[in-house]
C-alpha positions in Angstrom: 6.7 12.2 -9.5 4.5 15.1 -9.9 3.3 14.0 -13.2 2.1 10.5 -11.6 0.5 12.6 -9.1 -1.5 14.5 -11.5 -2.5 11.5 -13.5 -3.6 9.8 -10.1 -5.7 12.6 -9.2 -7.6 12.6 -12.8 -7.9 8.8 -11.9 -9.4 9.0 -8.6 -11.7 11.9 -9.3 -13.4 10.1 -12.0 -14.7 7.2 -9.8 -15.8 9.8 -7.4 -17.8 12.0 -9.7 -19.4 8.6 -11.2 -20.4 7.7 -7.8 -22.1 11.2 -7.3 -23.8 10.7 -10.5 -24.9 7.3 -9.6 -27.0 8.9 -7.0 -29.3 10.3 -9.9 -28.8 7.1 -12.2 -27.8 3.8 -10.9 -26.1 2.8 -14.1 -23.0 5.1 -12.9 -22.4 2.8 -10.1 -21.4 0.1 -13.1 -19.1 2.7 -14.3 -17.7 3.6 -10.9 -16.5 -0.1 -10.6 -15.2 -0.3 -14.3 -13.4 3.0 -13.8 -11.3 1.5 -10.5 -9.6 -1.0 -13.0 -7.5 1.7 -14.9 -6.9 3.4 -11.6 -5.8 0.1 -9.8 -3.4 -0.8 -12.7 -2.0 2.6 -12.9 -1.3 2.8 -9.3 0.5 -0.8 -9.3 2.6 0.1 -12.2 3.6 3.2 -10.4 4.4 1.5 -7.2 6.4 -1.2 -8.8 8.2 1.5 -10.7 9.0 3.5 -7.4 9.7 0.5 -5.4 13.5 1.0 -5.4 13.0 4.8 -4.2 10.8 4.3 -1.3 10.8 0.6 -0.8 11.9 1.1 2.8 9.0 3.7 3.6 6.4 2.0 6.3 3.4 3.3 4.3 4.6 2.1 0.9 5.1 -1.5 2.4 1.6 -1.6 3.9 0.3 -0.7 0.6 2.3 -3.5 -1.1 1.1 -5.8 1.7 -2.7 -4.7 1.2 -2.2 -5.3 -2.8 -0.9 -8.5 -2.4 -3.3 -9.5 0.2 -6.2 -8.4 -2.0 -5.1 -10.3 -4.9 -4.4 -13.3 -3.2 -7.7 -13.3 -1.7 -9.3 -12.6 -5.1 -7.5 -15.5 -6.9 -8.6 -17.9 -4.3 -11.9 -16.4 -3.6 -13.9 -19.5 -4.6 -12.2 -21.4 -1.9 -12.2 -18.6 1.1 -16.0 -17.2 -0.1 -17.6 -19.0 2.8 -15.4 -17.1 5.3 -15.5 -14.1 3.3 -19.1 -13.7 2.6 -20.0 -11.9 5.9 -17.1 -9.5 5.5 -17.9 -9.3 1.8 -18.4 -5.4 2.2 -14.9 -5.1 3.4 -13.6 -7.1 0.3 -15.0 -5.1 -2.2 -14.1 -1.8 -0.4 -10.4 -3.2 -0.2 -9.4 -1.8 -3.6 -10.9 1.6 -3.0 -9.4 2.1 0.5 -5.8 1.2 -1.3 -6.4 3.5 -4.1 -6.8 6.4 -1.6 -4.0 5.2 0.6 -1.7 5.0 -2.3 -2.8 8.5 -3.3 -1.9 10.0 -0.1 1.5 8.3 -0.2 1.9 9.7 -3.8 0.9 13.0 -2.7 3.4 13.3 0.3 6.2 11.6 -2.0 5.6 14.2 -4.6 5.8 17.2 -2.2 9.2 16.0 -0.9 10.7 16.1 -4.4 
């Protein structure tokens, strides 16, 4: 768990660094978006792996439902986009919110062990 937490810190710090660099050069905003993909994949794999350990935890369940909600919207985005367009910023911010939320969960659980 502690190793997963350290890897997660590195994967979370990379997008933060790229956003800061994006202030000076807009190309880094693209790299920021690309860097969220490995972070999301890592977090989903870790969440699936640890589902037996803290599957009944309320925060873990909120994260799981949030991920399912995001992917169900992303898969059916063409159908829902007319309704989502006014809230497009929230739709695109949801992966970042979920990543931060899971990082907090992982940090708390690694302190317990």
